[in-house]
C-alpha positions as CSV (number, residue, x, y, z in Angstrom):
1,D,-0.9,-53.4,27.9
2,V,-1.3,-53.2,24.6
3,L,-1.6,-56.7,22.9
4,L,-0.4,-56.2,19.0
5,L,-2.0,-59.2,17.3
6,R,0.8,-59.5,14.9
7,S,4.0,-61.3,13.8
8,P,6.6,-58.8,15.6
9,T,9.3,-57.8,12.9
10,L,13.3,-58.4,12.7
11,D,14.0,-55.2,13.7
12,V,15.5,-54.8,16.6
13,P,13.4,-52.8,18.8
14,D,10.4,-53.5,16.9
15,K,8.7,-50.2,15.9
16,Y,5.2,-50.5,17.0
17,E,6.1,-51.9,20.4
18,A,9.5,-49.2,20.5
19,V,7.1,-46.5,20.0
20,F,3.9,-47.6,22.8
21,R,7.0,-48.0,25.0
22,T,7.9,-44.4,24.4
23,H,4.5,-43.3,25.5
24,G,5.0,-45.9,29.0
25,Y,2.7,-49.0,27.7
26,S,3.7,-52.6,28.0
27,P,3.8,-53.6,24.5
28,I,2.9,-57.4,23.8
29,S,3.1,-59.3,20.4
30,V,1.8,-62.6,19.7
31,P,2.0,-63.9,15.8
32,V,-1.5,-64.9,14.6
33,L,-1.3,-66.1,10.9
34,E,0.7,-68.3,8.5
35,T,1.4,-67.6,5.2
36,T,2.8,-69.1,2.2
37,L,3.4,-68.0,-1.0
38,V,2.0,-69.4,-3.9
39,H,2.0,-69.3,-7.8
40,L,6.0,-68.0,-7.7
41,E,6.8,-69.2,-10.9
42,Q,4.1,-67.9,-13.0
43,L,5.0,-63.9,-11.7
44,G,8.5,-65.0,-12.3
45,D,7.2,-65.6,-16.2
46,R,5.2,-62.0,-15.8
47,I,8.4,-60.2,-14.3
48,A,11.0,-62.1,-17.0
49,E,8.3,-61.2,-19.9
50,G,8.9,-57.4,-18.5
51,P,5.7,-55.1,-18.3
52,S,5.8,-54.5,-22.1
53,V,4.3,-57.5,-23.2
54,H,1.4,-57.5,-21.6
55,R,1.2,-53.7,-21.6
56,F,1.3,-53.3,-17.2
57,T,1.8,-49.9,-16.5
58,G,1.9,-50.3,-12.7
59,V,1.9,-53.6,-10.0
60,I,-0.8,-53.1,-7.5
61,V,0.3,-54.5,-3.9
62,T,-1.8,-54.4,-0.6
63,S,0.6,-56.8,1.9
64,K,4.4,-57.4,2.4
65,R,3.9,-60.3,1.4
66,S,3.8,-59.6,-2.1
67,I,6.7,-57.7,-1.6
68,E,8.3,-61.2,-0.2
69,A,7.2,-63.2,-3.4
70,W,8.1,-60.8,-5.7
71,G,11.7,-61.0,-4.0
72,Q,11.5,-64.5,-4.5
73,A,10.5,-64.8,-7.6
74,V,12.4,-62.6,-9.4
75,E,15.8,-64.5,-8.1
76,G,17.5,-65.4,-11.9
77,V,15.2,-63.2,-14.0
78,V,16.3,-60.4,-16.4
79,A,13.8,-57.5,-17.2
80,R,13.3,-53.8,-17.3
81,W,10.9,-52.6,-14.4
82,A,12.1,-49.4,-13.4
83,S,10.1,-47.1,-14.9
84,I,6.9,-49.4,-13.7
85,P,5.6,-47.6,-10.6
86,F,4.2,-50.0,-7.6
87,Y,1.1,-48.7,-5.9
88,V,0.8,-49.9,-2.3
89,V,-1.6,-49.8,0.8
90,G,0.4,-48.7,4.2
91,E,3.6,-47.6,5.0
92,V,4.9,-51.3,6.0
93,T,4.5,-52.4,2.9
94,A,6.5,-49.5,0.9
95,E,9.1,-49.7,3.2
96,A,9.4,-53.4,2.4
97,A,8.6,-52.5,-1.4
98,R,12.1,-49.8,-0.6
99,E,14.2,-52.3,0.7
100,L,13.5,-54.7,-1.9
101,G,14.3,-51.8,-4.5
102,K,18.1,-51.1,-3.2
103,R,18.5,-55.0,-2.5
104,L,17.6,-56.1,-6.2
105,P,19.9,-55.5,-9.1
106,A,19.0,-51.9,-11.0
107,G,15.7,-52.6,-12.9
108,L,14.1,-55.2,-11.2
109,G,12.3,-54.6,-8.3
110,P,10.3,-51.1,-7.1
111,T,11.7,-47.7,-7.6
112,D,8.4,-45.8,-8.0
113,I,6.5,-46.4,-5.4
114,R,3.3,-44.8,-4.4
115,G,0.5,-44.6,-1.8
116,G,2.3,-45.7,1.3
117,S,1.6,-44.0,4.2
118,E,-1.5,-42.1,2.2
119,A,-3.3,-44.9,1.2
120,G,-4.0,-46.6,4.6
121,S,-6.7,-48.9,3.2
122,A,-7.6,-50.2,0.0
123,E,-10.3,-47.8,-1.2
124,Q,-7.5,-44.7,-0.5
125,L,-5.0,-46.4,-2.6
126,A,-7.6,-47.1,-5.3
127,R,-8.3,-43.7,-5.1
128,I,-4.6,-42.6,-5.8
129,I,-4.5,-44.8,-8.9
130,W,-8.0,-43.9,-10.1
131,K,-6.6,-40.2,-10.4
132,D,-3.3,-41.4,-11.7
133,V,-3.8,-43.1,-15.0
134,S,-6.3,-43.0,-17.7
135,K,-8.6,-45.4,-18.8
136,S,-7.4,-47.9,-21.3
137,K,-4.0,-49.3,-18.6
138,K,-3.5,-52.2,-17.5
139,M,-1.9,-53.0,-13.9
140,L,-0.8,-56.5,-12.2
141,Y,-2.4,-56.9,-9.4
142,L,-0.5,-59.0,-6.8
143,T,-3.2,-60.3,-3.9
144,G,-3.8,-63.4,-1.6
145,D,-6.3,-65.2,-0.9
146,K,-8.4,-63.4,1.4
147,N,-7.9,-59.9,-0.5
148,R,-11.6,-58.2,-1.0
149,D,-12.6,-56.7,-4.5
150,T,-12.4,-53.3,-3.1
151,I,-9.4,-52.3,-5.3
152,S,-11.2,-54.4,-8.4
153,R,-14.3,-53.2,-8.3
154,I,-13.3,-49.2,-8.0
155,L,-10.7,-49.3,-10.9
156,T,-12.8,-51.6,-13.6
157,Q,-15.5,-48.9,-12.9
158,R,-12.8,-46.6,-14.3
159,G,-12.2,-48.5,-17.0
160,V,-8.1,-49.8,-15.9
161,G,-7.4,-53.2,-16.4
162,L,-6.3,-55.6,-14.3
163,E,-4.6,-59.1,-14.4
164,E,-4.5,-60.5,-11.0
165,L,-2.1,-63.2,-9.6
166,Q,-2.6,-64.5,-6.1
167,V,1.0,-64.5,-4.5
168,Y,0.2,-65.6,-1.1
169,E,-2.4,-67.4,1.1
170,T,-3.2,-67.5,4.6
171,H,-4.2,-69.5,7.7
172,G,-4.7,-69.1,11.5
173,S,-1.5,-70.0,13.5
174,S,-1.6,-73.7,14.5
175,T,0.1,-72.4,17.7
176,F,-1.6,-69.2,18.4
177,V,-3.6,-70.3,21.7
178,H,0.4,-71.5,23.2
179,D,1.7,-68.5,21.6
180,L,-0.7,-66.1,24.1
181,E,-0.7,-67.8,27.2
182,D,2.6,-67.6,26.9
183,A,3.5,-63.6,26.0
184,L,0.9,-63.0,28.5
185,G,2.5,-65.0,30.8
186,R,5.5,-63.4,30.7
187,A,4.2,-60.3,30.7
188,G,2.5,-60.9,34.0
189,F,-0.9,-60.9,32.8
190,V,-3.6,-63.0,36.0
191,G,-7.0,-63.2,34.5
192,C,-10.0,-62.1,36.8
193,D,-13.5,-61.7,37.1
194,A,-13.4,-58.4,38.8
195,N,-14.3,-56.3,35.9
196,E,-11.0,-54.7,35.5
197,A,-9.6,-52.7,32.5
198,W,-6.4,-54.6,31.8
199,G,-5.5,-52.2,27.8
200,W,-6.0,-52.7,24.5
201,I,-6.4,-55.2,21.8
202,V,-4.5,-54.6,18.4
203,F,-6.2,-56.5,15.5
204,F,-4.4,-55.8,12.5
205,A,-6.5,-58.2,9.8
206,P,-10.2,-59.0,9.0
207,S,-8.5,-62.9,8.5
208,A,-7.1,-63.0,11.7
209,A,-10.2,-61.7,14.1
210,R,-12.5,-65.1,13.8
211,H,-9.5,-67.4,14.2
212,V,-7.8,-65.9,17.4
213,Y,-11.3,-64.7,19.7
214,P,-12.3,-67.6,20.7
215,A,-9.2,-68.0,22.5
216,L,-8.9,-64.3,23.7
217,C,-12.9,-64.9,24.8
218,D,-10.9,-67.3,27.7
219,H,-8.8,-64.0,29.1
220,F,-10.4,-61.4,28.0
221,F,-14.5,-59.5,28.0
222,F,-15.0,-57.9,25.4
223,R,-17.7,-55.3,24.7
224,R,-19.9,-55.6,21.9
225,L,-22.2,-53.4,19.9
226,V,-25.1,-55.4,21.8
227,D,-25.2,-55.7,25.2
228,K,-25.2,-59.2,26.1
229,G,-25.4,-58.5,29.9
230,G,-21.6,-58.8,30.8
231,V,-21.4,-62.7,29.1
232,D,-19.7,-63.0,26.1
233,D,-19.9,-65.4,23.1
234,H,-19.0,-68.4,25.0
235,G,-20.9,-67.9,28.6
236,H,-18.0,-66.5,31.0
237,G,-18.8,-64.3,32.9
238,R,-17.2,-60.7,32.9
239,K,-13.1,-60.7,32.8
240,E,-11.0,-58.3,32.4
241,I,-12.4,-55.8,29.8
242,A,-10.3,-54.8,26.7
243,K,-10.5,-52.2,24.5
244,V,-10.1,-52.6,20.8
245,A,-8.3,-51.2,18.5
246,A,-8.2,-51.8,14.4
247,I,-5.3,-50.5,12.5
248,G,-7.7,-49.2,10.2
249,P,-11.1,-49.2,8.7
250,T,-11.7,-52.6,6.7
251,T,-10.5,-54.4,9.9
252,A,-12.7,-51.7,12.0
253,S,-15.9,-52.8,9.4
254,F,-15.0,-56.6,9.7
255,L,-14.7,-56.2,13.5
256,R,-18.4,-54.2,13.8
257,D,-20.5,-55.5,11.1
258,E,-19.3,-59.4,11.0
259,M,-17.9,-59.9,14.8
260,G,-20.3,-57.1,16.5
261,L,-17.7,-55.9,18.4
262,R,-17.3,-52.2,19.9
263,V,-14.2,-50.6,17.9
264,D,-13.0,-48.1,20.6
265,V,-10.2,-46.7,18.0
266,I,-9.4,-46.9,14.2
267,A,-5.9,-45.7,13.4
268,P,-5.6,-42.3,11.0
269,K,-3.7,-44.3,9.2
270,P,-2.2,-47.7,9.7
271,T,1.5,-46.8,10.9
272,P,2.5,-46.9,14.7
273,A,3.1,-43.8,15.5
274,E,-0.8,-43.3,14.4
275,L,-1.8,-45.8,15.7
276,A,0.1,-44.9,19.7
277,S,-1.5,-41.3,19.3
278,A,-4.7,-42.5,19.0
279,I,-4.9,-45.2,21.7
280,V,-3.0,-42.3,23.6
281,G,-5.2,-40.0,23.0
282,F,-8.9,-42.1,23.8
283,D,-7.2,-43.1,27.3
284,S,-6.4,-39.3,27.7
285,V,-9.7,-38.4,27.3
286,S,-11.2,-41.4,29.1
287,R,-8.9,-40.3,32.1
288,S,-9.8,-36.9,32.4
289,V,-13.8,-37.6,32.3
């Protein structure tokens, strides 16, 4: 079993769930965050003014939510952004950018998309930008409310100017506890104290981890970096043991450093195939021992 802490996409079938099924796993997706787009009028003004007014030589995007914000803010706007590269983190964001570019009138959406699957983290994307642009360049950086300073710190050291604009904010899903119990029930989950290994829990964002952890502890036991003698933070005895996977190094670092959890697998790249391959590889080695 694999519990995916994310909203399933509108694709049928969902790409993460589909790839795990091909490997014989039973995937479950449970939404953990609610997102609100903000400052769309300000973003619309920047788009309408065009890149030359502010001398933007690129747009930086670390989440598909920023792509959604661009798609809404651009309505009714006439401008030319076709020559401006969009630097994006991860293949999911890159795919969202490509789809938006196809839907929008020529010149208004992303056409030159860089990074993607080759940039699985903010640091990797910053290194790509670093090599790609010269000093004294300026870029429009679309952020959320929980972005770390990785990109701005690295590029500022390089002498690249940034105009940061927050276009979305996230908070924990108000229905997560109900949605989790419903999903586990439909999957035939029955909690027990038998010290059995249930399967995998995959974390996709640091911002969601703290929010969902207490509810997850009602059902699962998490191995920690510091052994607490089989008792978790909430005083519960051993439940079915969950192996932990992270979609990338940023999320993995948060789980380890901030929450003290043992992370068994980190996806080499933030894609369905790479995540599934890493988990399959871990399980294959475990079974052979």
